[in-house]
C-alpha positions in Angstrom: 91.4 135.2 131.1 93.3 136.4 128.1 96.4 134.9 129.8 94.4 131.5 129.7 93.5 132.1 126.0 97.1 132.4 125.2 98.6 129.7 127.2 95.6 127.5 125.4 96.9 129.0 122.2 100.5 128.2 122.6 99.4 124.6 123.9 97.5 124.1 120.7 100.3 125.1 118.5 102.7 122.9 120.3 100.3 119.9 119.6 100.0 121.1 116.1 103.5 121.4 115.5 104.1 118.0 116.8 101.3 116.5 114.6 103.0 118.2 111.5 106.7 116.6 112.5 104.7 113.0 112.6 103.4 113.7 109.0 106.5 114.7 107.8 108.2 111.8 109.1 105.2 109.6 107.2 105.7 111.4 103.9 109.4 111.4 103.8 109.3 107.4 104.7 106.8 107.4 102.1 108.6 109.3 99.4 111.9 107.0 100.0 109.7 104.0 99.6 108.6 105.4 96.2 111.9 106.8 95.2 113.4 103.1 96.1 110.3 101.2 93.9 110.9 103.4 91.1 114.9 102.6 91.1 113.9 99.1 91.3 111.7 99.6 88.1 114.6 101.3 86.3 116.7 98.7 87.1 114.6 96.2 86.0 114.0 97.7 82.8 117.7 98.3 82.2 117.9 94.3 83.0 115.2 93.7 80.5 116.8 95.6 77.7 120.1 94.1 78.2 118.6 91.0 78.0 116.9 91.8 74.9 119.9 92.8 73.5 121.7 89.3 74.4 119.5 87.7 72.9 119.2 88.5 69.1 116.7 86.4 67.2 118.1 84.2 64.4 121.9 84.6 65.7 123.5 81.6 67.3 125.3 83.0 70.7 126.7 80.0 71.5 129.9 80.7 68.8 
């Protein structure tokens, strides 16, 4: 009985480890997606800031 319990415990531990590996992969993918989105937003903000500097009200930029 003890041997069966031990074997079942090891099997459960292996299943938990596999589930944690899958969860870790999903979390990594989510983190990468969020980091990519944050980088895109930062680039958009920098571009907007650059556009604002180029388009100065009251200043003729065609000269």
